[in-house]
N, C-alpha and C positions, 0 to 999 in steps of 0.2 A: 504494500500500500504506500510506503514511503516514496517509491519510484514514481507512482502515478501522481501523487501530490506534488512532488518536486517538478516533474515535467509539466503538469497542468498549470502550476503557478508561474511557470516560465513560458507559457504560450503554446505549449504542445497539446494537441487534442489527444486523448487517450481512451482506449476501450479495453476494459478488463473482461476476460472471458473465463468462467468457471469450468475447469476440467471436470469430467465425470467423477463423481464422488467427492467433490470439493464445493465449498460455498453453498449456494442455494441448490446445488445438485448432489449434496452429500447423501441423500437417500437413494441415489441411483446405483449404488454398489451392490447391495445384498437384497435377496428376496426375503419374503416373510419367514421362510424355513431355513435360512442360511445365516450363520454367524458372520458378522462383519469382517473379522480378521481372516476367516476362511475365504470370504469373497475377495478380499484384497489379494491374498496369495494366488487365487485363481486368475484374477484379472490382470494384475500388474505384469506388464511385459507381454501379455497375450496379444496376438495380432488384432483381434477385434477391439481391444481397449485402445491401442495406439491408433488404429485406423479411424475409429469413431471420433476420437479427440481431434485428430488432424482434420477430418471432415468438418467438425464443428468450428475449428479455428479458421479454416478456409472460408466458411460461411461468414465469419466475423470480418474477414478481409473483403468479401463480397459486399457486405453491408457498408463498410467504410468507403468503398469505392463509389457507392451511390450518394454519399453525402455531399451536398454542394460546397460546404466549407472545407472539404478535404481534398488535397491534391493527391490523387490516387497513385501518381508516379513517384511519390516521396514517402511511402510507408516504411515503418521499421517494426521489428519485433524485439521484445524483451521478455524473457521468461526466467523464472527462478526454480531450481531444484527439478521437480517433475515437469514444470512448465518449460524449463530449459531442455529437458530430454525430448519432450513433444515438439518444442520449437525447432530443434535441430532437424527433425524429420520434416516438419512443416516447411521450413525454409529451404530444404533440399528439393522438395517437390513443387513448391510454389515460389516463383521468382519475384513476386510483388514486393516483399520486404527488401528495401535497398540497403539496410543496415541491420545487423543482428547482434543482440546481447544475450549471452547465456551466463546466468549467475548461479553459483553454488552447484555446479554439475561436473561430472566426470564420466569416464567410460564405465558403463554398466551393461555389459553385453547380455542380450536376451537369449533365452534358450530357443527362441523362435527365429530361425535363420532369416536374415534380411530385414528384420524389424527393430534391430537395435540402433540407437542413435549414433553410435560409433561408426557404423557403416554408411551413414547418411551425411555426417557433418562436412565431409570433404566437398559435397555438391553445393554448399553455400557459396563458395568462391565462384567468381571474383568479387562478390559483395563483401564489404568489410565485416569482420567478426571481432567482438570484444568478449573475453571471458573474465569474469570476476569471481575469485575464489578465496576461501579462508584457509589459513595454514593449519588449523586444528579441526577441520571438518571431519566429523565422525562418520559421515555417510560416504563422502567422496574424498579419499585420501590423496596425497600428493601424486602418487604413481598413476591413479585413475584419471586425475585431472590432466596430467601430462600426456597420457595416452590419447585422450580426446583432443587435446590441443595439437598434438603431432598429426592426428588424422585430418585436421582441418587444413584447408588450403589458404593461400595468401590472398589478400592481406588479413592478418590476424594479430591480436594483441592479448596477452595474458597478464592480469594484475592480481597480486596476492595481498591480503590483509590479515592481520592476526585475529583469531577468533574461531568459534565453532560454526556449525552449519547454519545456525539461526542468527549469527552476529552480523553487524555492519550494515543494516538496512539503510540507515541515513547516509553513511559514507558511500555505499554503492549507488544510491540514488543520485548523489552529487557527481559521482564518476560517470554515470549514465548520461546525465545532462551535459557535462563537459565534453564527453566523447561525441554525443549526437550533435552538439552545437558546431563541432568541427566538420562533421560529415553531412548533416542535413540541417543547415541553419534555417531558421524561420525567416521567410520573406514577408514583410509587412503587407505587401499588396495581395499575397495569396497564402492564406493560412494552410499549413500542412499537418498531417497526422504523422506521428512517428511511432 
């Protein structure tokens, strides 16, 4: 949320999309007869989970492209943790985001061949990629972050900050703003969504 507030207060239009099982869609994970933890184990990394989320996020890009105040040629994507994993796949198959930010993510290969974000991140290039990671992340350790970064094409940048997986929201929001201002600056005559 810090990223949306920071970008929004600085003139960038933002759209937040809840992934399946998150936010207002948190009840979309388990059925009445299934334990939520079991449902997450079943779904996470499964082809239909990734595919459905990527389709939903592409629909969000479709929606942004219809907005008169949005310059559809200047879209960007920023995602954190699972949103970064889904975003790597999304931005590999959809060329509309012109800049991509993946926060607190690393390589986490899926058991389902072809649907892990490690296999997709290279297709983001030649669009610029920023990875923001924390040095004590308990979910994505340094080696997994470096594997994802090495799989990405140029241009790319990796920044480290001290802290665990949930740390540095405000710092990373400021870094997102600084990075986007250099790649997709706001033109006062034509507002753009990042």
